[in-house]
N, C-alpha and C positions, 0 to 999 in steps of 0.2 A: 172097101173104096177109101181113099186117103183125101182129105181135103186138102184143098190150094192152101188152104194155109194151116196146114199143120208143120210143125218146128219153124214158124215168123212167129218172133217177137219185136219187140220195141222198149227200150228204156229210154226215158228223157231224168237226167241228171237236174238238182235242183241249181240254182245260177252258182257259177263258179267266176271265180275273177282270173284271167289267165294274165293277167301283168308279170312279168318275169317268165313267163311258163315257155321253154324253149320246144319242149316234145310231150307228148300223150302218150304214153305206153300199154298196152292190153295185155294181161295175161290170158290167153284165151284159147280154147279150140275151134278151129272153121276148117277142119280138114274134109268135112264131110258138105260146108256149105260155105257161104261168104258173111263177111261183116261189112257193114257199111256206117261211116259216124259222118255227122252234120253239127252245125251249131245255130242255136235259135238266140233273137234278141229276148230282151226279158219279157217281149209282149207274145212271142213263140210265131216268132217271122224269121223263115230261114235266113240267116245270114250269106247274101252273096261272095260266091268265092268259097265259101263252107259248109255247102249246101252235101247231101250225100251224094246225088249227082256227081259231084264234084270230087269227090273223096277218092284214094285208091281204093281198090277194094281188099279187103284180109282175108286170107285163105291159108290154110295151114296147122298145124297146132306149135304156138311157141309162147315162152315166156313173156319175148319183149317184141310183140308186133309193134310197131312204129306208125298211128294214125297221123295221113300226111292226105292233103288238096293236091290237087292237079297243075291250078295259078297261084296258092295262097298260102302263106306261112302263116303261123303263129303269133310272129312279131309284128305282120299288117294291122293286126286289131289292136282300136282302141283299148283305152282302161277299163271301160263298162264290163259288167259282171256277163254270160253268156249261159246259154242250159246246154249242155251236151248230150246228144241224142245217138244212143246206138240202135242202129238196125240189121236184126239179126237172120239170119236165113241156115236152119239146121247147125247152130253154132251155139257156144257157149262160153260167157265171159267170167273171168272168175277173178280178175283184180284189175281196177286201174290206177295207173298213176303217172303224174303232173310233176314234170323234171323243171325244175326252175335253177336260170341262169345264178351262177356265185355274185355274191356284190363285193 
């Protein structure tokens, strides 16, 4: 019998500054499941507008899945650093890329 938590994972990255970041891209395989992404403040609290519930669900296998939220954009964030939390359901992440705006 399989456990309900089998193939479920969560990964939280160290604080990242999203200043000048325009996109978050994932090289990931979620063809058998899904990925959701949320942002946390330095105290570990969910950031309104950037919760996993507000993120678009990532499915399929792609080198360039774009992380997005339903109502908020990365340029809405202030200059503080945030923790990026990935919620994986029968999915594998191979790489994460932060795309910055040209100066």
